[in-house]
Structure formats: structure tokens, C-alpha cells
N, CA, C, O and the ligand as a Tripos MOL2 file, in Angstrom:
@<TRIPOS>MOLECULE
protein
  233   231    59     0     0
PROTEIN
NO_CHARGES

@<TRIPOS>ATOM
      1 N          20.8300  -12.0790   -3.3900 N.3       1 MET1
      2 CA         19.6240  -11.2800   -2.9630 C.3       1 MET1
      3 C          19.6990  -10.9680   -1.5330 C.2       1 MET1
      4 O          19.8970  -11.8610   -0.7080 O.2       1 MET1
      5 N          19.5370   -9.6300   -1.1740 N.am      2 SER2
      6 CA         19.6880   -9.1970    0.2260 C.3       2 SER2
      7 C          18.5370   -9.7840    1.0150 C.2       2 SER2
      8 O          17.5420  -10.2160    0.4340 O.2       2 SER2
      9 N          18.6720   -9.8070    2.4480 N.am      3 GLU3
     10 CA         17.5520  -10.0670    3.2730 C.3       3 GLU3
     11 C          16.2950   -9.2880    2.9720 C.2       3 GLU3
     12 O          15.1840   -9.8150    2.9230 O.2       3 GLU3
     13 N          16.5350   -7.9790    2.7680 N.am      4 PHE4
     14 CA         15.3500   -7.1550    2.4680 C.3       4 PHE4
     15 C          14.6910   -7.5640    1.0850 C.2       4 PHE4
     16 O          13.4710   -7.6850    0.9720 O.2       4 PHE4
     17 N          15.4610   -7.7410    0.1800 N.am      5 ASP5
     18 CA         14.7370   -8.1490   -1.1260 C.3       5 ASP5
     19 C          14.0090   -9.5060   -0.9540 C.2       5 ASP5
     20 O          12.9410   -9.7500   -1.5150 O.2       5 ASP5
     21 N          14.6420  -10.3500   -0.1640 N.am      6 GLU6
     22 CA         14.0410  -11.6260   -0.1210 C.3       6 GLU6
     23 C          12.6490  -11.5530    0.7700 C.2       6 GLU6
     24 O          11.6270  -12.2010    0.5420 O.2       6 GLU6
     25 N          12.8340  -10.7230    1.7070 N.am      7 LEU7
     26 CA         11.4940  -10.6230    2.5530 C.3       7 LEU7
     27 C          10.4440   -9.8770    1.7350 C.2       7 LEU7
     28 O           9.2700  -10.2090    1.8970 O.2       7 LEU7
     29 N          10.7490   -8.8780    0.8490 N.am      8 PHE8
     30 CA          9.7830   -8.1830    0.2650 C.3       8 PHE8
     31 C           9.4180   -8.9180   -1.0670 C.2       8 PHE8
     32 O           8.3720   -8.6300   -1.6480 O.2       8 PHE8
     33 N          10.1480   -9.7270   -1.4820 N.am      9 SER9
     34 CA          9.7430  -10.5220   -2.8100 C.3       9 SER9
     35 C           8.5560  -11.3690   -2.4370 C.2       9 SER9
     36 O           7.6740  -11.6200   -3.2590 O.2       9 SER9
     37 N           8.5330  -11.8080   -1.1990 N.am     10 HIS10
     38 CA          7.4990  -12.6730   -0.6630 C.3      10 HIS10
     39 C           6.2090  -11.8720   -0.6190 C.2      10 HIS10
     40 O           5.1530  -12.3940   -0.9760 O.2      10 HIS10
     41 N           6.2670  -10.6520   -0.2000 N.am     11 LEU11
     42 CA          5.0520   -9.8300    0.0120 C.3      11 LEU11
     43 C           4.6950   -9.1330   -1.3140 C.2      11 LEU11
     44 O           3.5000   -8.9090   -1.5050 O.2      11 LEU11
     45 N           5.5460   -8.7790   -2.2110 N.am     12 ALA12
     46 CA          5.2410   -7.9450   -3.2730 C.3      12 ALA12
     47 C           4.0560   -8.6650   -4.2710 C.2      12 ALA12
     48 O           4.0240   -9.8290   -4.6710 O.2      12 ALA12
     49 N           3.1890   -7.6610   -4.5030 N.am     13 GLY13
     50 CA          2.0870   -8.1610   -5.5100 C.3      13 GLY13
     51 C           0.8550   -8.6930   -4.7310 C.2      13 GLY13
     52 O          -0.2670   -8.6930   -5.2370 O.2      13 GLY13
     53 N           1.1140   -9.1500   -3.4670 N.am     14 GLU14
     54 CA         -0.0380   -9.6960   -2.7620 C.3      14 GLU14
     55 C          -0.6700   -8.6880   -1.8980 C.2      14 GLU14
     56 O          -0.0100   -8.0080   -1.1120 O.2      14 GLU14
     57 N          -2.0470   -8.5780   -2.0490 N.am     15 PRO15
     58 CA         -2.6410   -7.6560   -1.1350 C.3      15 PRO15
     59 C          -2.5260   -7.9760    0.3650 C.2      15 PRO15
     60 O          -2.7060   -9.1240    0.7720 O.2      15 PRO15
     61 N          -2.2320   -6.9780    1.1630 N.am     16 ILE16
     62 CA         -1.9860   -7.2700    2.5910 C.3      16 ILE16
     63 C          -3.3510   -6.4590    3.2160 C.2      16 ILE16
     64 O          -3.5680   -5.2910    2.8940 O.2      16 ILE16
     65 N          -4.1100   -7.0920    4.0010 N.am     17 PRO17
     66 CA         -5.2820   -6.5080    4.5320 C.3      17 PRO17
     67 C          -4.8970   -5.3920    5.5990 C.2      17 PRO17
     68 O          -4.0790   -5.6160    6.4920 O.2      17 PRO17
     69 N          -5.4940   -4.2720    5.4540 N.am     18 GLY18
     70 CA         -5.3710   -3.3360    6.6210 C.3      18 GLY18
     71 C          -4.7380   -2.0910    6.0340 C.2      18 GLY18
     72 O          -4.5860   -1.9780    4.8180 O.2      18 GLY18
     73 N          -4.3770   -1.1760    6.8790 N.am     19 GLY19
     74 CA         -3.5840    0.0100    6.4790 C.3      19 GLY19
     75 C          -4.4600    1.2720    6.6280 C.2      19 GLY19
     76 O          -3.9510    2.3840    6.4850 O.2      19 GLY19
     77 N          -5.7990    1.1160    6.9190 N.am     20 CYS20
     78 CA         -6.6270    2.1870    7.1550 C.3      20 CYS20
     79 C          -7.6260    1.9480    8.1970 C.2      20 CYS20
     80 O          -8.3110    0.9270    8.1390 O.2      20 CYS20
     81 N          -7.7810    2.8500    9.2050 N.am     21 ASP21
     82 CA         -8.6120    2.6970   10.2920 C.3      21 ASP21
     83 C         -10.1150    3.0130    9.8400 C.2      21 ASP21
     84 O         -11.0500    2.6200   10.5370 O.2      21 ASP21
     85 N         -10.3190    3.7110    8.6940 N.am     22 MET22
     86 CA        -11.5490    4.1800    8.4460 C.3      22 MET22
     87 C         -12.4140    3.2800    7.3540 C.2      22 MET22
     88 O         -13.6190    3.4660    7.1820 O.2      22 MET22
     89 N         -11.6530    2.2910    6.6430 N.am     23 CYS23
     90 CA        -12.2550    1.5130    5.6890 C.3      23 CYS23
     91 C         -11.5260    0.1330    5.7690 C.2      23 CYS23
     92 O         -10.5730   -0.0690    6.5220 O.2      23 CYS23
     93 N         -12.0500   -0.7840    4.9370 N.am     24 SER24
     94 CA        -11.3610   -2.0650    4.9000 C.3      24 SER24
     95 C         -10.3500   -2.0490    3.8350 C.2      24 SER24
     96 O         -10.4770   -2.9120    2.9660 O.2      24 SER24
     97 N          -9.2750   -1.1470    3.7340 N.am     25 ALA25
     98 CA         -8.3550   -1.0930    2.9110 C.3      25 ALA25
     99 C          -7.4160   -2.2920    2.7590 C.2      25 ALA25
    100 O          -7.2680   -3.1170    3.6610 O.2      25 ALA25
    101 N          -6.7820   -2.3530    1.5660 N.am     26 ASP26
    102 CA         -5.6330   -3.4000    1.6660 C.3      26 ASP26
    103 C          -4.5100   -2.6160    1.0370 C.2      26 ASP26
    104 O          -4.6680   -1.5370    0.4650 O.2      26 ASP26
    105 N          -3.3820   -3.2350    1.1870 N.am     27 GLN27
    106 CA         -2.0840   -2.7430    0.9220 C.3      27 GLN27
    107 C          -1.3720   -3.6310   -0.1330 C.2      27 GLN27
    108 O          -1.4110   -4.8610   -0.1080 O.2      27 GLN27
    109 N          -0.6940   -2.8640   -1.0950 N.am     28 ILE28
    110 CA          0.0390   -3.5910   -2.1110 C.3      28 ILE28
    111 C           1.5650   -3.0300   -1.9450 C.2      28 ILE28
    112 O           1.8460   -1.8320   -1.9610 O.2      28 ILE28
    113 N           2.3900   -3.9630   -1.8030 N.am     29 LEU29
    114 CA          3.8210   -3.6590   -1.7350 C.3      29 LEU29
    115 C           4.5180   -3.7850   -3.1800 C.2      29 LEU29
    116 O           4.4260   -4.8500   -3.7910 O.2      29 LEU29
    117 N           5.1490   -2.7950   -3.6690 N.am     30 GLU30
    118 CA          5.7110   -2.8090   -4.9290 C.3      30 GLU30
    119 C           7.1030   -2.4300   -4.7530 C.2      30 GLU30
    120 O           7.4410   -1.4460   -4.0950 O.2      30 GLU30
    121 N           8.0230   -3.3230   -5.4270 N.am     31 THR31
    122 CA          9.3960   -3.1090   -5.3190 C.3      31 THR31
    123 C           9.8060   -2.3110   -6.5820 C.2      31 THR31
    124 O           9.6230   -2.7820   -7.7040 O.2      31 THR31
    125 N          10.3630   -1.0960   -6.3800 N.am     32 LEU32
    126 CA         10.9320   -0.3380   -7.3700 C.3      32 LEU32
    127 C          12.1250   -0.6600   -7.8790 C.2      32 LEU32
    128 O          12.2630   -0.6380   -9.1020 O.2      32 LEU32
    129 N          13.1080   -0.9870   -7.1070 N.am     33 SER33
    130 CA         14.4360   -1.4370   -7.4830 C.3      33 SER33
    131 C          15.0200   -2.0300   -6.2440 C.2      33 SER33
    132 O          14.4910   -1.7960   -5.1580 O.2      33 SER33
    133 N          16.0970   -2.7960   -6.3430 N.am     34 PRO34
    134 CA         16.5970   -3.4840   -5.2560 C.3      34 PRO34
    135 C          16.8630   -2.5480   -3.9720 C.2      34 PRO34
    136 O          17.6260   -1.5820   -3.9750 O.2      34 PRO34
    137 N          16.1580   -2.9670   -2.9530 N.am     35 GLY35
    138 CA         16.1690   -2.0890   -1.7050 C.3      35 GLY35
    139 C          15.2450   -1.0080   -1.5750 C.2      35 GLY35
    140 O          15.2020   -0.3280   -0.5490 O.2      35 GLY35
    141 N          14.4600   -0.8020   -2.6190 N.am     36 VAL36
    142 CA         13.4880    0.2840   -2.6780 C.3      36 VAL36
    143 C          12.0830   -0.2070   -2.9560 C.2      36 VAL36
    144 O          11.7860   -0.6580   -4.0630 O.2      36 VAL36
    145 N          11.1830   -0.1210   -1.9230 N.am     37 ALA37
    146 CA          9.8320   -0.5670   -2.1840 C.3      37 ALA37
    147 C           8.8010    0.5370   -1.7240 C.2      37 ALA37
    148 O           9.0620    1.3040   -0.7970 O.2      37 ALA37
    149 N           7.7940    0.5660   -2.3220 N.am     38 ILE38
    150 CA          6.6590    1.4570   -1.8790 C.3      38 ILE38
    151 C           5.4660    0.6240   -1.4630 C.2      38 ILE38
    152 O           5.2210   -0.4600   -1.9920 O.2      38 ILE38
    153 N           4.7140    1.1670   -0.4810 N.am     39 LEU39
    154 CA          3.5910    0.4130   -0.0300 C.3      39 LEU39
    155 C           2.4450    1.4350   -0.2920 C.2      39 LEU39
    156 O           2.3510    2.5390    0.2440 O.2      39 LEU39
    157 N           1.5490    0.8650   -1.2450 N.am     40 GLN40
    158 CA          0.3820    1.5290   -1.6790 C.3      40 GLN40
    159 C          -0.7750    1.0620   -0.8700 C.2      40 GLN40
    160 O          -0.9670   -0.1470   -0.7450 O.2      40 GLN40
    161 N          -1.6730    2.0640   -0.2310 N.am     41 ILE41
    162 CA         -2.7940    1.7070    0.5680 C.3      41 ILE41
    163 C          -4.0140    1.9180   -0.3630 C.2      41 ILE41
    164 O          -4.2740    3.0500   -0.7710 O.2      41 ILE41
    165 N          -4.7430    0.8760   -0.6960 N.am     42 ARG42
    166 CA         -5.8970    0.9860   -1.4990 C.3      42 ARG42
    167 C          -7.1540    1.0820   -0.6400 C.2      42 ARG42
    168 O          -7.5920    0.1080   -0.0280 O.2      42 ARG42
    169 N          -7.7300    2.3140   -0.6140 N.am     43 HIS43
    170 CA         -8.8310    2.6000    0.2270 C.3      43 HIS43
    171 C         -10.1800    2.1590   -0.5060 C.2      43 HIS43
    172 O         -10.2360    1.9990   -1.7250 O.2      43 HIS43
    173 N         -11.1000    2.0040    0.2320 N.am     44 GLU44
    174 CA        -12.5660    1.7270   -0.4620 C.3      44 GLU44
    175 C         -12.8840    3.0980   -0.8950 C.2      44 GLU44
    176 O         -12.4140    4.1300   -0.4150 O.2      44 GLU44
    177 N         -13.8790    2.9750   -2.0190 N.am     45 ASP45
    178 CA        -14.2540    4.2960   -2.7220 C.3      45 ASP45
    179 C         -14.9780    5.2600   -1.6030 C.2      45 ASP45
    180 O         -14.9160    6.4880   -1.6650 O.2      45 ASP45
    181 N         -15.5540    4.6640   -0.7500 N.am     46 ASN46
    182 CA        -16.4290    5.5560    0.2250 C.3      46 ASN46
    183 C         -15.6080    5.9590    1.4750 C.2      46 ASN46
    184 O         -16.1630    6.5150    2.4220 O.2      46 ASN46
    185 N         -14.2830    5.6770    1.4740 N.am     47 CYS47
    186 CA        -13.4700    5.9040    2.6460 C.3      47 CYS47
    187 C         -13.3530    7.5100    2.8140 C.2      47 CYS47
    188 O         -13.0540    8.2590    1.8830 O.2      47 CYS47
    189 N         -13.6380    7.9370    4.1620 N.am     48 PRO48
    190 CA        -13.6240    9.3870    4.2610 C.3      48 PRO48
    191 C         -12.1050   10.0090    4.2310 C.2      48 PRO48
    192 O         -11.9290   11.1770    3.8840 O.2      48 PRO48
    193 N         -11.0970    9.2120    4.5900 N.am     49 ILE49
    194 CA         -9.7720    9.6260    4.3430 C.3      49 ILE49
    195 C          -9.3650    9.7260    2.9270 C.2      49 ILE49
    196 O          -8.4830   10.5110    2.5780 O.2      49 ILE49
    197 N         -10.0250    8.9010    2.0500 N.am     50 LEU50
    198 CA         -9.6680    8.9790    0.6410 C.3      50 LEU50
    199 C         -10.3290   10.1640    0.1020 C.2      50 LEU50
    200 O          -9.7050   10.9000   -0.6630 O.2      50 LEU50
    201 N         -11.6850   10.4460    0.4730 N.am     51 ARG51
    202 CA        -12.3340   11.5700    0.0020 C.3      51 ARG51
    203 C         -11.7090   12.9530    0.4020 C.2      51 ARG51
    204 O         -11.7310   13.9180   -0.3620 O.2      51 ARG51
    205 N         -11.1580   12.9790    1.6350 N.am     52 ALA52
    206 CA        -10.3970   14.1230    2.1760 C.3      52 ALA52
    207 C          -9.1530   14.3830    1.3390 C.2      52 ALA52
    208 O          -8.8610   15.5300    1.0000 O.2      52 ALA52
    209 N          -8.4060   13.3090    1.0000 N.am     53 SER53
    210 CA         -7.1850   13.4780    0.2580 C.3      53 SER53
    211 C          -7.4240   13.9400   -1.2130 C.2      53 SER53
    212 O          -6.6370   14.6670   -1.8190 O.2      53 SER53
    213 N          -8.6310   13.4270   -1.7460 N.am     54 ARG54
    214 CA         -9.0500   13.7940   -3.0720 C.3      54 ARG54
    215 C          -9.3560   15.3450   -3.1990 C.2      54 ARG54
    216 O          -9.0810   16.0140   -4.1960 O.2      54 ARG54
    217 N          -9.9860   15.8400   -2.0030 N.am     55 ARG55
    218 CA        -10.3920   17.1670   -1.9380 C.3      55 ARG55
    219 C          -9.1310   18.0630   -1.8410 C.2      55 ARG55
    220 O          -9.1100   19.1390   -2.4380 O.2      55 ARG55
    221 N          -8.0940   17.6440   -1.1110 N.am     56 ARG56
    222 CA         -6.9360   18.3220   -1.1380 C.3      56 ARG56
    223 C          -6.1790   18.3970   -2.4400 C.2      56 ARG56
    224 O          -5.5000   19.3830   -2.7250 O.2      56 ARG56
    225 N          -6.3000   17.3480   -3.2270 N.am     57 ALA57
    226 CA         -5.6320   17.3970   -4.5010 C.3      57 ALA57
    227 C          -6.3000   18.2200   -5.5490 C.2      57 ALA57
    228 O          -5.6590   18.5480   -6.5470 O.2      57 ALA57
    229 N          -7.6130   18.5960   -5.3830 N.am     58 ASN58
    230 CA         -8.3330   19.3710   -6.2970 C.3      58 ASN58
    231 C          -8.1420   20.8390   -6.1240 C.2      58 ASN58
    232 O          -8.7230   21.6290   -6.8680 O.2      58 ASN58
    233 ZN         -9.4410    4.2970    4.0440 Zn       59 ZN59
@<TRIPOS>BOND
     1     1     2 1
     2     2     3 1
     3     3     4 2
     4     3     5 am
     5     5     6 1
     6     6     7 1
     7     7     8 2
     8     7     9 am
     9     9    10 1
    10    10    11 1
    11    11    12 2
    12    11    13 am
    13    13    14 1
    14    14    15 1
    15    15    16 2
    16    15    17 am
    17    17    18 1
    18    18    19 1
    19    19    20 2
    20    19    21 am
    21    21    22 1
    22    22    23 1
    23    23    24 2
    24    23    25 am
    25    25    26 1
    26    26    27 1
    27    27    28 2
    28    27    29 am
    29    29    30 1
    30    30    31 1
    31    31    32 2
    32    31    33 am
    33    33    34 1
    34    34    35 1
    35    35    36 2
    36    35    37 am
    37    37    38 1
    38    38    39 1
    39    39    40 2
    40    39    41 am
    41    41    42 1
    42    42    43 1
    43    43    44 2
    44    43    45 am
    45    45    46 1
    46    46    47 1
    47    47    48 2
    48    47    49 am
    49    49    50 1
    50    50    51 1
    51    51    52 2
    52    51    53 am
    53    53    54 1
    54    54    55 1
    55    55    56 2
    56    55    57 am
    57    57    58 1
    58    58    59 1
    59    59    60 2
    60    59    61 am
    61    61    62 1
    62    62    63 1
    63    63    64 2
    64    63    65 am
    65    65    66 1
    66    66    67 1
    67    67    68 2
    68    67    69 am
    69    69    70 1
    70    70    71 1
    71    71    72 2
    72    71    73 am
    73    73    74 1
    74    74    75 1
    75    75    76 2
    76    75    77 am
    77    77    78 1
    78    78    79 1
    79    79    80 2
    80    79    81 am
    81    81    82 1
    82    82    83 1
    83    83    84 2
    84    83    85 am
    85    85    86 1
    86    86    87 1
    87    87    88 2
    88    87    89 am
    89    89    90 1
    90    90    91 1
    91    91    92 2
    92    91    93 am
    93    93    94 1
    94    94    95 1
    95    95    96 2
    96    95    97 am
    97    97    98 1
    98    98    99 1
    99    99   100 2
   100    99   101 am
   101   101   102 1
   102   102   103 1
   103   103   104 2
   104   103   105 am
   105   105   106 1
   106   106   107 1
   107   107   108 2
   108   107   109 am
   109   109   110 1
   110   110   111 1
   111   111   112 2
   112   111   113 am
   113   113   114 1
   114   114   115 1
   115   115   116 2
   116   115   117 am
   117   117   118 1
   118   118   119 1
   119   119   120 2
   120   119   121 am
   121   121   122 1
   122   122   123 1
   123   123   124 2
   124   123   125 am
   125   125   126 1
   126   126   127 1
   127   127   128 2
   128   127   129 am
   129   129   130 1
   130   130   131 1
   131   131   132 2
   132   131   133 am
   133   133   134 1
   134   134   135 1
   135   135   136 2
   136   135   137 am
   137   137   138 1
   138   138   139 1
   139   139   140 2
   140   139   141 am
   141   141   142 1
   142   142   143 1
   143   143   144 2
   144   143   145 am
   145   145   146 1
   146   146   147 1
   147   147   148 2
   148   147   149 am
   149   149   150 1
   150   150   151 1
   151   151   152 2
   152   151   153 am
   153   153   154 1
   154   154   155 1
   155   155   156 2
   156   155   157 am
   157   157   158 1
   158   158   159 1
   159   159   160 2
   160   159   161 am
   161   161   162 1
   162   162   163 1
   163   163   164 2
   164   163   165 am
   165   165   166 1
   166   166   167 1
   167   167   168 2
   168   167   169 am
   169   169   170 1
   170   170   171 1
   171   171   172 2
   172   171   173 am
   173   173   174 1
   174   174   175 1
   175   175   176 2
   176   175   177 am
   177   177   178 1
   178   178   179 1
   179   179   180 2
   180   179   181 am
   181   181   182 1
   182   182   183 1
   183   183   184 2
   184   183   185 am
   185   185   186 1
   186   186   187 1
   187   187   188 2
   188   187   189 am
   189   189   190 1
   190   190   191 1
   191   191   192 2
   192   191   193 am
   193   193   194 1
   194   194   195 1
   195   195   196 2
   196   195   197 am
   197   197   198 1
   198   198   199 1
   199   199   200 2
   200   199   201 am
   201   201   202 1
   202   202   203 1
   203   203   204 2
   204   203   205 am
   205   205   206 1
   206   206   207 1
   207   207   208 2
   208   207   209 am
   209   209   210 1
   210   210   211 1
   211   211   212 2
   212   211   213 am
   213   213   214 1
   214   214   215 1
   215   215   216 2
   216   215   217 am
   217   217   218 1
   218   218   219 1
   219   219   220 2
   220   219   221 am
   221   221   222 1
   222   222   223 1
   223   223   224 2
   224   223   225 am
   225   225   226 1
   226   226   227 1
   227   227   228 2
   228   227   229 am
   229   229   230 1
   230   230   231 1
   231   231   232 2
@<TRIPOS>SUBSTRUCTURE
     1 MET1         2 RESIDUE 1 A MET
     2 SER2         6 RESIDUE 1 A SER
     3 GLU3        10 RESIDUE 1 A GLU
     4 PHE4        14 RESIDUE 1 A PHE
     5 ASP5        18 RESIDUE 1 A ASP
     6 GLU6        22 RESIDUE 1 A GLU
     7 LEU7        26 RESIDUE 1 A LEU
     8 PHE8        30 RESIDUE 1 A PHE
     9 SER9        34 RESIDUE 1 A SER
    10 HIS10       38 RESIDUE 1 A HIS
    11 LEU11       42 RESIDUE 1 A LEU
    12 ALA12       46 RESIDUE 1 A ALA
    13 GLY13       50 RESIDUE 1 A GLY
    14 GLU14       54 RESIDUE 1 A GLU
    15 PRO15       58 RESIDUE 1 A PRO
    16 ILE16       62 RESIDUE 1 A ILE
    17 PRO17       66 RESIDUE 1 A PRO
    18 GLY18       70 RESIDUE 1 A GLY
    19 GLY19       74 RESIDUE 1 A GLY
    20 CYS20       78 RESIDUE 1 A CYS
    21 ASP21       82 RESIDUE 1 A ASP
    22 MET22       86 RESIDUE 1 A MET
    23 CYS23       90 RESIDUE 1 A CYS
    24 SER24       94 RESIDUE 1 A SER
    25 ALA25       98 RESIDUE 1 A ALA
    26 ASP26      102 RESIDUE 1 A ASP
    27 GLN27      106 RESIDUE 1 A GLN
    28 ILE28      110 RESIDUE 1 A ILE
    29 LEU29      114 RESIDUE 1 A LEU
    30 GLU30      118 RESIDUE 1 A GLU
    31 THR31      122 RESIDUE 1 A THR
    32 LEU32      126 RESIDUE 1 A LEU
    33 SER33      130 RESIDUE 1 A SER
    34 PRO34      134 RESIDUE 1 A PRO
    35 GLY35      138 RESIDUE 1 A GLY
    36 VAL36      142 RESIDUE 1 A VAL
    37 ALA37      146 RESIDUE 1 A ALA
    38 ILE38      150 RESIDUE 1 A ILE
    39 LEU39      154 RESIDUE 1 A LEU
    40 GLN40      158 RESIDUE 1 A GLN
    41 ILE41      162 RESIDUE 1 A ILE
    42 ARG42      166 RESIDUE 1 A ARG
    43 HIS43      170 RESIDUE 1 A HIS
    44 GLU44      174 RESIDUE 1 A GLU
    45 ASP45      178 RESIDUE 1 A ASP
    46 ASN46      182 RESIDUE 1 A ASN
    47 CYS47      186 RESIDUE 1 A CYS
    48 PRO48      190 RESIDUE 1 A PRO
    49 ILE49      194 RESIDUE 1 A ILE
    50 LEU50      198 RESIDUE 1 A LEU
    51 ARG51      202 RESIDUE 1 A ARG
    52 ALA52      206 RESIDUE 1 A ALA
    53 SER53      210 RESIDUE 1 A SER
    54 ARG54      214 RESIDUE 1 A ARG
    55 ARG55      218 RESIDUE 1 A ARG
    56 ARG56      222 RESIDUE 1 A ARG
    57 ALA57      226 RESIDUE 1 A ALA
    58 ASN58      230 RESIDUE 1 A ASN
    59 ZN59       233 GROUP 0 **** ****
């Protein structure tokens, strides 16, 4: 296991507080494949940034 994978395996699946200045979001790190991970930011429903990005998507 590489250092990267070892580091990220500790964090994967555990919510990490923060990630958004406008709400009390948390972040989930998901490992897609060895050496590849994505960080999802989970905003609160009433977050203005989330609302703005939903408007753009529609
Ligand atoms: Zn937010």
C-alpha cells in the first residue's frame, strides 16, 4: 500500500467537518481506485452556495 493510500484509507468514509464557508458542511473522502480519491462536500440544505449550484444545474 502506498503512502497515499495508507493516508487516505484512514480518512475514507469518515465525515470531515468543514469545506464550506457558508454552512456547516462536512466532507466525505471516497477512494475510487488506488491513488484516486474524490472529496465530496456535503452542504446543508439551506446553504446559499448549494442553492446557487442547483440553479445553475437546472
Ligand atoms: Zn455550504
